[in-house]
mmCIF file of the C-alpha atoms, coordinates in Angstrom:
data_MODEL
# 
_entry.id   MODEL 
# 
loop_
_atom_site.group_PDB 
_atom_site.id 
_atom_site.type_symbol 
_atom_site.label_atom_id 
_atom_site.label_alt_id 
_atom_site.label_comp_id 
_atom_site.label_asym_id 
_atom_site.label_entity_id 
_atom_site.label_seq_id 
_atom_site.pdbx_PDB_ins_code 
_atom_site.Cartn_x 
_atom_site.Cartn_y 
_atom_site.Cartn_z 
_atom_site.occupancy 
_atom_site.B_iso_or_equiv 
_atom_site.pdbx_formal_charge 
_atom_site.auth_seq_id 
_atom_site.auth_comp_id 
_atom_site.auth_asym_id 
_atom_site.auth_atom_id 
_atom_site.pdbx_PDB_model_num 
ATOM 1   C CA . UNK A 1 1   ? -10.632 19.777  2.846   1.00 0.00 ? 1   UNK A CA 1 
ATOM 2   C CA . UNK A 1 2   ? -9.615  20.713  6.356   1.00 0.00 ? 2   UNK A CA 1 
ATOM 3   C CA . UNK A 1 3   ? -6.232  19.421  7.539   1.00 0.00 ? 3   UNK A CA 1 
ATOM 4   C CA . UNK A 1 4   ? -7.872  19.045  10.962  1.00 0.00 ? 4   UNK A CA 1 
ATOM 5   C CA . UNK A 1 5   ? -10.546 16.642  9.706   1.00 0.00 ? 5   UNK A CA 1 
ATOM 6   C CA . UNK A 1 6   ? -9.552  13.161  10.972  1.00 0.00 ? 6   UNK A CA 1 
ATOM 7   C CA . UNK A 1 7   ? -11.061 11.601  7.828   1.00 0.00 ? 7   UNK A CA 1 
ATOM 8   C CA . UNK A 1 8   ? -9.305  13.877  5.304   1.00 0.00 ? 8   UNK A CA 1 
ATOM 9   C CA . UNK A 1 9   ? -6.888  11.061  4.472   1.00 0.00 ? 9   UNK A CA 1 
ATOM 10  C CA . UNK A 1 10  ? -9.760  9.198   2.774   1.00 0.00 ? 10  UNK A CA 1 
ATOM 11  C CA . UNK A 1 11  ? -10.145 11.953  0.178   1.00 0.00 ? 11  UNK A CA 1 
ATOM 12  C CA . UNK A 1 12  ? -6.435  11.710  -0.641  1.00 0.00 ? 12  UNK A CA 1 
ATOM 13  C CA . UNK A 1 13  ? -6.698  7.927   -0.907  1.00 0.00 ? 13  UNK A CA 1 
ATOM 14  C CA . UNK A 1 14  ? -9.656  8.238   -3.303  1.00 0.00 ? 14  UNK A CA 1 
ATOM 15  C CA . UNK A 1 15  ? -7.906  10.762  -5.546  1.00 0.00 ? 15  UNK A CA 1 
ATOM 16  C CA . UNK A 1 16  ? -4.693  8.761   -5.319  1.00 0.00 ? 16  UNK A CA 1 
ATOM 17  C CA . UNK A 1 17  ? -6.433  5.560   -6.423  1.00 0.00 ? 17  UNK A CA 1 
ATOM 18  C CA . UNK A 1 18  ? -8.059  7.411   -9.342  1.00 0.00 ? 18  UNK A CA 1 
ATOM 19  C CA . UNK A 1 19  ? -4.654  8.694   -10.469 1.00 0.00 ? 19  UNK A CA 1 
ATOM 20  C CA . UNK A 1 20  ? -3.096  5.268   -9.937  1.00 0.00 ? 20  UNK A CA 1 
ATOM 21  C CA . UNK A 1 21  ? -5.779  3.615   -12.056 1.00 0.00 ? 21  UNK A CA 1 
ATOM 22  C CA . UNK A 1 22  ? -4.789  5.933   -14.916 1.00 0.00 ? 22  UNK A CA 1 
ATOM 23  C CA . UNK A 1 23  ? -1.080  5.110   -14.375 1.00 0.00 ? 23  UNK A CA 1 
ATOM 24  C CA . UNK A 1 24  ? -0.339  8.623   -13.110 1.00 0.00 ? 24  UNK A CA 1 
ATOM 25  C CA . UNK A 1 25  ? 1.958   7.235   -10.434 1.00 0.00 ? 25  UNK A CA 1 
ATOM 26  C CA . UNK A 1 26  ? 3.644   10.509  -9.519  1.00 0.00 ? 26  UNK A CA 1 
ATOM 27  C CA . UNK A 1 27  ? 0.286   12.155  -8.804  1.00 0.00 ? 27  UNK A CA 1 
ATOM 28  C CA . UNK A 1 28  ? -0.949  9.043   -6.984  1.00 0.00 ? 28  UNK A CA 1 
ATOM 29  C CA . UNK A 1 29  ? 2.181   9.008   -4.813  1.00 0.00 ? 29  UNK A CA 1 
ATOM 30  C CA . UNK A 1 30  ? 1.652   12.677  -3.930  1.00 0.00 ? 30  UNK A CA 1 
ATOM 31  C CA . UNK A 1 31  ? -1.902  12.008  -2.743  1.00 0.00 ? 31  UNK A CA 1 
ATOM 32  C CA . UNK A 1 32  ? -0.911  8.921   -0.786  1.00 0.00 ? 32  UNK A CA 1 
ATOM 33  C CA . UNK A 1 33  ? 1.897   10.895  0.823   1.00 0.00 ? 33  UNK A CA 1 
ATOM 34  C CA . UNK A 1 34  ? -0.681  13.464  1.940   1.00 0.00 ? 34  UNK A CA 1 
ATOM 35  C CA . UNK A 1 35  ? -2.909  10.654  3.223   1.00 0.00 ? 35  UNK A CA 1 
ATOM 36  C CA . UNK A 1 36  ? -0.004  9.353   5.321   1.00 0.00 ? 36  UNK A CA 1 
ATOM 37  C CA . UNK A 1 37  ? 0.570   12.830  6.751   1.00 0.00 ? 37  UNK A CA 1 
ATOM 38  C CA . UNK A 1 38  ? -3.150  13.179  7.529   1.00 0.00 ? 38  UNK A CA 1 
ATOM 39  C CA . UNK A 1 39  ? -3.308  9.789   9.291   1.00 0.00 ? 39  UNK A CA 1 
ATOM 40  C CA . UNK A 1 40  ? 0.207   8.554   10.091  1.00 0.00 ? 40  UNK A CA 1 
ATOM 41  C CA . UNK A 1 41  ? -0.982  5.647   12.234  1.00 0.00 ? 41  UNK A CA 1 
ATOM 42  C CA . UNK A 1 42  ? -2.880  3.954   9.379   1.00 0.00 ? 42  UNK A CA 1 
ATOM 43  C CA . UNK A 1 43  ? -0.385  1.361   8.100   1.00 0.00 ? 43  UNK A CA 1 
ATOM 44  C CA . UNK A 1 44  ? -2.295  0.364   4.944   1.00 0.00 ? 44  UNK A CA 1 
ATOM 45  C CA . UNK A 1 45  ? -1.916  3.864   3.517   1.00 0.00 ? 45  UNK A CA 1 
ATOM 46  C CA . UNK A 1 46  ? 1.821   3.726   4.175   1.00 0.00 ? 46  UNK A CA 1 
ATOM 47  C CA . UNK A 1 47  ? 2.142   0.411   2.345   1.00 0.00 ? 47  UNK A CA 1 
ATOM 48  C CA . UNK A 1 48  ? 0.064   1.558   -0.622  1.00 0.00 ? 48  UNK A CA 1 
ATOM 49  C CA . UNK A 1 49  ? 2.183   4.716   -0.816  1.00 0.00 ? 49  UNK A CA 1 
ATOM 50  C CA . UNK A 1 50  ? 5.352   2.610   -0.824  1.00 0.00 ? 50  UNK A CA 1 
ATOM 51  C CA . UNK A 1 51  ? 4.011   0.289   -3.538  1.00 0.00 ? 51  UNK A CA 1 
ATOM 52  C CA . UNK A 1 52  ? 3.085   3.220   -5.776  1.00 0.00 ? 52  UNK A CA 1 
ATOM 53  C CA . UNK A 1 53  ? 6.495   4.834   -5.249  1.00 0.00 ? 53  UNK A CA 1 
ATOM 54  C CA . UNK A 1 54  ? 8.144   1.526   -6.213  1.00 0.00 ? 54  UNK A CA 1 
ATOM 55  C CA . UNK A 1 55  ? 6.067   1.292   -9.386  1.00 0.00 ? 55  UNK A CA 1 
ATOM 56  C CA . UNK A 1 56  ? 7.101   4.869   -10.194 1.00 0.00 ? 56  UNK A CA 1 
ATOM 57  C CA . UNK A 1 57  ? 10.749  3.803   -9.934  1.00 0.00 ? 57  UNK A CA 1 
ATOM 58  C CA . UNK A 1 58  ? 11.367  5.809   -6.767  1.00 0.00 ? 58  UNK A CA 1 
ATOM 59  C CA . UNK A 1 59  ? 12.850  2.934   -4.788  1.00 0.00 ? 59  UNK A CA 1 
ATOM 60  C CA . UNK A 1 60  ? 14.726  4.972   -2.163  1.00 0.00 ? 60  UNK A CA 1 
ATOM 61  C CA . UNK A 1 61  ? 11.526  6.778   -1.180  1.00 0.00 ? 61  UNK A CA 1 
ATOM 62  C CA . UNK A 1 62  ? 9.548   3.538   -1.437  1.00 0.00 ? 62  UNK A CA 1 
ATOM 63  C CA . UNK A 1 63  ? 11.893  1.721   0.938   1.00 0.00 ? 63  UNK A CA 1 
ATOM 64  C CA . UNK A 1 64  ? 11.648  4.562   3.441   1.00 0.00 ? 64  UNK A CA 1 
ATOM 65  C CA . UNK A 1 65  ? 7.837   4.479   3.210   1.00 0.00 ? 65  UNK A CA 1 
ATOM 66  C CA . UNK A 1 66  ? 7.662   0.693   3.598   1.00 0.00 ? 66  UNK A CA 1 
ATOM 67  C CA . UNK A 1 67  ? 9.893   0.845   6.687   1.00 0.00 ? 67  UNK A CA 1 
ATOM 68  C CA . UNK A 1 68  ? 7.378   3.251   8.236   1.00 0.00 ? 68  UNK A CA 1 
ATOM 69  C CA . UNK A 1 69  ? 4.586   0.799   7.497   1.00 0.00 ? 69  UNK A CA 1 
ATOM 70  C CA . UNK A 1 70  ? 6.511   -2.131  8.921   1.00 0.00 ? 70  UNK A CA 1 
ATOM 71  C CA . UNK A 1 71  ? 7.109   -0.240  12.160  1.00 0.00 ? 71  UNK A CA 1 
ATOM 72  C CA . UNK A 1 72  ? 3.336   -0.108  12.623  1.00 0.00 ? 72  UNK A CA 1 
ATOM 73  C CA . UNK A 1 73  ? 2.429   -3.487  11.123  1.00 0.00 ? 73  UNK A CA 1 
ATOM 74  C CA . UNK A 1 74  ? 5.433   -5.834  10.972  1.00 0.00 ? 74  UNK A CA 1 
ATOM 75  C CA . UNK A 1 75  ? 3.304   -8.759  9.770   1.00 0.00 ? 75  UNK A CA 1 
ATOM 76  C CA . UNK A 1 76  ? 2.079   -7.025  6.597   1.00 0.00 ? 76  UNK A CA 1 
ATOM 77  C CA . UNK A 1 77  ? 1.662   -9.307  3.589   1.00 0.00 ? 77  UNK A CA 1 
ATOM 78  C CA . UNK A 1 78  ? 0.925   -8.395  -0.036  1.00 0.00 ? 78  UNK A CA 1 
ATOM 79  C CA . UNK A 1 79  ? -2.279  -10.452 0.082   1.00 0.00 ? 79  UNK A CA 1 
ATOM 80  C CA . UNK A 1 80  ? -3.786  -7.706  2.240   1.00 0.00 ? 80  UNK A CA 1 
ATOM 81  C CA . UNK A 1 81  ? -4.135  -5.394  -0.778  1.00 0.00 ? 81  UNK A CA 1 
ATOM 82  C CA . UNK A 1 82  ? -6.628  -7.905  -2.172  1.00 0.00 ? 82  UNK A CA 1 
ATOM 83  C CA . UNK A 1 83  ? -8.572  -7.800  1.088   1.00 0.00 ? 83  UNK A CA 1 
ATOM 84  C CA . UNK A 1 84  ? -9.059  -4.022  0.978   1.00 0.00 ? 84  UNK A CA 1 
ATOM 85  C CA . UNK A 1 85  ? -11.882 -4.442  -1.554  1.00 0.00 ? 85  UNK A CA 1 
ATOM 86  C CA . UNK A 1 86  ? -10.160 -2.806  -4.529  1.00 0.00 ? 86  UNK A CA 1 
ATOM 87  C CA . UNK A 1 87  ? -10.798 -3.785  -8.111  1.00 0.00 ? 87  UNK A CA 1 
ATOM 88  C CA . UNK A 1 88  ? -8.662  -6.814  -8.997  1.00 0.00 ? 88  UNK A CA 1 
ATOM 89  C CA . UNK A 1 89  ? -6.667  -4.945  -11.653 1.00 0.00 ? 89  UNK A CA 1 
ATOM 90  C CA . UNK A 1 90  ? -5.739  -2.258  -9.107  1.00 0.00 ? 90  UNK A CA 1 
ATOM 91  C CA . UNK A 1 91  ? -4.855  -4.816  -6.431  1.00 0.00 ? 91  UNK A CA 1 
ATOM 92  C CA . UNK A 1 92  ? -2.774  -6.812  -8.947  1.00 0.00 ? 92  UNK A CA 1 
ATOM 93  C CA . UNK A 1 93  ? -0.769  -3.733  -9.936  1.00 0.00 ? 93  UNK A CA 1 
ATOM 94  C CA . UNK A 1 94  ? -0.249  -2.689  -6.306  1.00 0.00 ? 94  UNK A CA 1 
ATOM 95  C CA . UNK A 1 95  ? 0.897   -6.218  -5.485  1.00 0.00 ? 95  UNK A CA 1 
ATOM 96  C CA . UNK A 1 96  ? 3.489   -5.852  -8.239  1.00 0.00 ? 96  UNK A CA 1 
ATOM 97  C CA . UNK A 1 97  ? 4.836   -2.816  -6.370  1.00 0.00 ? 97  UNK A CA 1 
ATOM 98  C CA . UNK A 1 98  ? 4.903   -4.863  -3.171  1.00 0.00 ? 98  UNK A CA 1 
ATOM 99  C CA . UNK A 1 99  ? 6.951   -7.536  -4.911  1.00 0.00 ? 99  UNK A CA 1 
ATOM 100 C CA . UNK A 1 100 ? 9.425   -4.893  -6.107  1.00 0.00 ? 100 UNK A CA 1 
ATOM 101 C CA . UNK A 1 101 ? 9.849   -3.970  -2.446  1.00 0.00 ? 101 UNK A CA 1 
ATOM 102 C CA . UNK A 1 102 ? 10.396  -7.581  -1.425  1.00 0.00 ? 102 UNK A CA 1 
ATOM 103 C CA . UNK A 1 103 ? 7.299   -7.731  0.774   1.00 0.00 ? 103 UNK A CA 1 
ATOM 104 C CA . UNK A 1 104 ? 6.114   -11.259 1.563   1.00 0.00 ? 104 UNK A CA 1 
ATOM 105 C CA . UNK A 1 105 ? 3.074   -12.558 -0.307  1.00 0.00 ? 105 UNK A CA 1 
ATOM 106 C CA . UNK A 1 106 ? 1.341   -14.662 2.336   1.00 0.00 ? 106 UNK A CA 1 
ATOM 107 C CA . UNK A 1 107 ? 1.329   -15.295 6.026   1.00 0.00 ? 107 UNK A CA 1 
ATOM 108 C CA . UNK A 1 108 ? 3.243   -18.402 7.047   1.00 0.00 ? 108 UNK A CA 1 
ATOM 109 C CA . UNK A 1 109 ? -0.057  -20.135 7.918   1.00 0.00 ? 109 UNK A CA 1 
ATOM 110 C CA . UNK A 1 110 ? -1.535  -19.335 4.479   1.00 0.00 ? 110 UNK A CA 1 
ATOM 111 C CA . UNK A 1 111 ? 1.601   -20.594 2.759   1.00 0.00 ? 111 UNK A CA 1 
ATOM 112 C CA . UNK A 1 112 ? 1.446   -23.870 4.735   1.00 0.00 ? 112 UNK A CA 1 
ATOM 113 C CA . UNK A 1 113 ? -2.243  -24.351 3.899   1.00 0.00 ? 113 UNK A CA 1 
ATOM 114 C CA . UNK A 1 114 ? -1.599  -23.750 0.190   1.00 0.00 ? 114 UNK A CA 1 
ATOM 115 C CA . UNK A 1 115 ? 1.267   -26.249 0.324   1.00 0.00 ? 115 UNK A CA 1 
ATOM 116 C CA . UNK A 1 116 ? -1.081  -28.864 1.769   1.00 0.00 ? 116 UNK A CA 1 
ATOM 117 C CA . UNK A 1 117 ? 0.044   -28.563 5.366   1.00 0.00 ? 117 UNK A CA 1 
ATOM 118 C CA . UNK A 1 118 ? -1.863  -27.491 8.416   1.00 0.00 ? 118 UNK A CA 1 
ATOM 119 C CA . UNK A 1 119 ? -1.923  -24.258 10.311  1.00 0.00 ? 119 UNK A CA 1 
# 
């Protein structure tokens, strides 16, 4: 895998998800960290990295990673992990990491709609 390949981050994401699925959070965090380095402008990778770090109990690192994601995408919501097309059990576990970080669940409009209000 060439570090100059603009798509190399995808390989790290794939290996990271495989490790995450087997609850090897330290290994998953390493691969997501490499994915962030390979494509630092992709906010989703930063958030997934932060969520995995949080689940691994590495909250200081997780908070630093989530701040990097929020600089790129300040409106990030946990619901977005479900929209990435991951298996529900993976998305559910990642969302748990997002909750540990205090990330919001829904957009304000989604919350209003669920509460019976309008957009």
